[in-house]
N, C-alpha and C positions, 0 to 999 in steps of 0.2 A: 874182365877188369874189376878188381876190388879196391875201393878207396879206403883210406884210413880215417879221413875226417867224416864223421857221421852226422846224422841229423836227429834232433829230439823234437818230435811233433807234439804240440799241446792240443789235444782233442782227437777223438777217434771217429769223427763224423765223416761224411762223404768227402769233405775237403781234406781231411787227414788221410783218407784212402787214396785220393788223387796224388798227394805228396809222396806217400809211401811207394806207390807204383812208379811214379816218375823217377824218383831217386833210386829205388831198388833195381830198376831195369838198367841203371848205369853203374851198378855195383856199389852204391853208397849205402852204408849201414843205417837202418832206420829203426828208432825206438819211438814208442808212442806213450804218452802219459794222458790218461783220460778218465772221466767219471764213469760210473757203472752204466749209465743210460746212453752211452755213445761208443759202441764197440765195433762198428763196421770196419774200421781200419785194422783192428786187431785180428780180423779174420784173413787178412791178406798174407800171402806167402812172403811178401817183401817186408812185413813188419817183424823184426827179429825178436823184439821184447815189448811187452805191455806193462806199464806201471800205473798204479792208481794216481788220480789227481785229487788233491785235497780241497775241500770247501774251506771257507774262512776268509780272513783278511788278506789283502794283496801282499803285505809284508811277509806273512807266513808262507804264502805261495812262492815268493821269490826265494825265501830261505830254503824251502823244499827243493827248488831247482838247483840252488848252489850246493845243497847237500848231495843231490844226485850226482852232480859233477865230481865232487870229491870222492864219493863212495865207489862210483863205477868208472872213474878215470875218463870222464867225458870232456876234458879240457879241449877248447876250440871246436867243439861240435856246434853245428848251426841250429839255432832255435827257430822253429816255424810256428806261427799262430794259425788257428783255423777259424777264428771268429773275431768280431769287433772287440769283444772284451779281452780275449787273450792277446790281441794285437796291442790294445791299450796298456795291458799289464807289462808286456815286454818294452813298450815305448817309454812308459813312465819310469821304469827301473832299468833303462838302457845302460847307464853307467855301471851300476852294481852288477848286473848280469854279465857285462862285457869283461869283467875280471876273469871269468871262467869260460864263457861261451862267445860265439860269434852270433850277434843278434841280427836277424834279417829284416826287422822293422826300422823305420826312421825314428829319430828321437821324438819325444812328446811335443816339443815346440813345433814340429812339422805335422805329426799325425793328428794332433788335436783339431786341425782344420777340416779333416775328413770325419773324425769321430763325432763331433758335435755339429748337428745340422744348422744351428744358429750361426756358427762360424763358417760353415760351408756356404750358406747363402750370402753372408757378408763378403766372403771371398769372391763369389760369383758377381755380386754387384760391383765390386772394385775392378774386376777384370772384364766387365761388360759382357757377361755370359747370361743368357736368358734362364730364368727359373720361375716356377709357379708363384703367383701372388701369394704372399705369406703374412699372417698376422701373429704377433707375439703378445698375447694378452697376459698381463700380470694379475688381473683380478677379473671376476665375473662382470663387474661394472665396466671395465675396459672393453670386454667382449660385447656388451650390450650397446656401447656407444660408437662402435666402428662399423662402417658398411662392409657387408660380406655377401658375395655372390654365391648362390646355391645352384647345384649341389657342391658341397665342400667336404673336406676330410679333416679329422684330427689325427696328429701323429706325434710321437715322442721325439725330442731332440737328440736323446741318447738312449742306449739300451743297458745302462749300468745296473738296473734292477730288472728282475724277471717277474712279470705279472701278466694278466690278460691283455692289458693295453700295450705294453712293450713287445709282447710276443706276437700281437697282430700287426699286420703290415700297416693298416690305417683303419680308422673308424669313419665310415661315410655318414654324412648327415644331409638331410634333404631340405631342412628349413631351420629358422632361428630357434624355434622351440626345441627341436631335436638337438641342435647344436648346444644349447645351454644345458640340457639334460645330460648329454654325453660329456660335456666339459666338467660338470660337477662330479660325474663318475670318475673321470680321469684324474681329477684333483685328489681323490681319495687314494690314488695309486702311486702318483709321482708328484714332485713339487710343481707348483703352477708355472714356474719359469721355464720348465722343460716341455710345456705343451704348446704345440704349434697348430694353427688353423690355416689351412691351405686350400687354394682352388683345386677342384677335381678336374683334371684333364681327361676328356673323354677317350675311350678306347681301351683295349686290353693289351695282352702281351705283344700283339702284332705292331703296336705303336711304341714299344720300348726298345731302345738301342743302347749299345755299350761301346766304349773305347777302353780296351784292355791293354796294359803295357807293363813292361819292366823298365824302370827309369833309374838314372843315376844323376843326382844333383839337379833334378828337374828336367832332364833331357831323356826322351824315350830311346831305348836301345832296341827293343823288340816290341811290336805292337800289332794289333788287329782291331777291326770294327765288326760288330755282330748285331743281329736282331734277336731279341728274346721272343720268338714267334708265338710260343705257347708257354703258359705258366699254370700252376695249380695252387690254390683255386684260381679260376680263370679271371676274376675281377681284381682281386688284390692278392696276387700269388705270394706264398711264402718263399718259393724258389722256382727257378725255371724248370720246364719239363722238355722243351725243344728249342734249341738255339742254332742259328746258322750264320756263318761268316759272310758278310756282304761288304761292298765298297760304299762307305758312308762318309764322304769327305766333309760334310757339314759339321760333324762333331769332332773332327780331328783338331782343327785350329782352336776352338774353345777349350778342349781338354788340355792341350799343350800350354795354353796361357795359364790355366789354373795350376798345373803341376810345376811350371817354371816359376810362378810367383812364390810358391812355398818351398821350392828347391827339393822336390820330393825324390826320395831314393827308395826303391823296392818295388813290389808288385802292387798294382792298383787297377781297379775297375771303376770307370766313371759312367754313371747311368743317366740316360736322358729319356724323355717321352716326347714324341712328336705331337704337337697340338694341331690337329687337322683344321681347327678354326682359323688359324693364321699361318700354318706351314712352318712354325718355329719349333726347334728342338729345345726343350727346357730341361735344365739340370735337376735331377732328383736326388742322387746320392753320389758320394765318393767312397768306395769300399777299399780300405787300406790293408787288404790281405787277400789271400786266394779266394776265388769265387766258385760257386758250385759247378759251373760248366767249364772250368778251366781246362779239362782234358781236350776240349775242342781245339785248343791251341796246338796241341800235339798233332792232331789230324790236319791242321792248317800249316804245320811246319814250325811251330813255336812251342817248345816244351817248357812252359813257364816255371814250374818248380825247380827243374834241373838248372835252368839258366840263372835263377835267383841263387841257387846253391853255388854255382860257379862264380858269380859275381861276388858273393859274400866271402868266399874263401880266397878271392884275389886272382881268379883265373879269367882269361879273356872271354868276352861274349860278343859274337858277331852281331852287327846291326842287321835287322831283317823285318819284313812286314809279312803278316800272315796271308795265306792264300784265301781267296774267296771260294764259296761253293761248298765248304765243309759243313757238316751237321753233327749235332750232339743231341742225344735223347735219353731221358730216364723213363723207361717204359712203365714203371710202377705208378708214376704220377701222370705221364703223358696220355696213357689210355683213358683214365677218367676225365682228364682235361678235354681230350678230343670228343668224348661222348657228350660232355656238357655243351661243347661248342656245336656239335651236330644237332642236339636237341633244340638249340636256339637258332638254328638255321645259318650259322656262321661258318660252317665247315662241312664239306661233303666227304663221304667215305673214300671216294677216288682221290680227292685232293690230299686226304690224310695219308693214304698208302703211298702216293707219289712223293710226299715229303720225306719218307723214310728211305729213299733210294740212296745208293752209295755215292760218295763216301760219307759214312756215318760212324760216329764214335758213340758207343753205348756207355752210359754212366757207370754201370756196375759189371756188366758181363764182359769178361776178358778170357780168351783161350788160355793165356799163361797164368791166370789168377782167378779160377772159377768160383771159389767159395763165397766171396762177398756177394756175387750176383745171386747165388742160390739162397743166401740167408737174408737178402734185402727185406723181404716182406716180414719174416719172423722177427727180425731185429727192429723193424719199424714198429710192429705191434708191441714188442716188449718195451720200447722206449716210451710209447704213449701210456702203457699200463704203469710203468715205473713212475713217470712224471705225475700221472693221476693219483697214484698211491701216495707219493710224497706230498702232493698238494693237500690231500685229505688229512694226512698225518700231521702236517704243519699248519693246517687251517688256512691255507692259501688257495685261492681259485686256480684251477688248472691253467697253465700257459700253453695248452695245445701242443705239448711236445717241444716247445721252444725251437722250432726248426731253424736250420741255417738259411739265411737270407741270400737272395740273388742266385 
């Protein structure tokens, strides 16, 4: 079956590859527009064409998308983001882009609650959802005058700019002296109002859980719950390396309250961390776009990108809940994560091998689309070389490859 309504994916990273494979296997034409440092999706047999993605202001990028629609007759194709920033772009310019495309993100009035962590935690407080204790210092004097339990972390409220602070998951601090030093460093990189100071919840990936869903007007149509069992790096992972679907009813109700309150429409992943000190699941993030381990959904019976495409073009989508016991792994990051855990005495070789038993979905290796799996490590190395070169050329500290989160 070949569809006539295609998809234009913004970003050629692992999320872009997941979208291309999901849609392409259902006969949906897929084009990708991407910068030169993210070409993984371009290697897929399901990506029919790759176009460059321009740097610059948002208005110019929107103009570029509209120009593509006119030049290549892409009217009513579905626009898919692959990152927080591309989701924000589509959301902010939803009305203008909807003149030519079908936009798969909600409007900015909705998406901003997920994009800006200050609003996310405000929403959590209103909906009585637990989240880590958080401080919003406007100045260094404010930071000196408030009580703060250690260890703690500094984190950015948004990722609108790319630098070493926003590229890192978080900056851990062990005491007030280190907190003030790192706060001063962060202020040189982003406006002070975007710096959050938060309690550090103990535990690694084994303590992180997610509610993933396709929603319409705040109501979930298809959903699953999962544990981010391993991540890389193991303490503050840029992305998951091993995820498995589990039955976690404790996070379903809070997630639904959040999404209902903002009448969310589209794909979303709501992240929590279990605080072993009191047994409470605390909200970390709301990701308003596809997440790295989304192909796990297909293994569990929910093909998230294809279902989003169907909903966006006006086709029926059946209600369903994902099966438990399915696994997803990205070997290029999971092997080093497992080695680090073994060296710390937190994982045995036998337990690691047992975790890879079937049913398992590999992040990149696929019998019907082998090239991305073969090129994963070379492209990963190229991306880091390219970003390092650009950082040196522009006099900006390297952002460690600006990896896709979650």
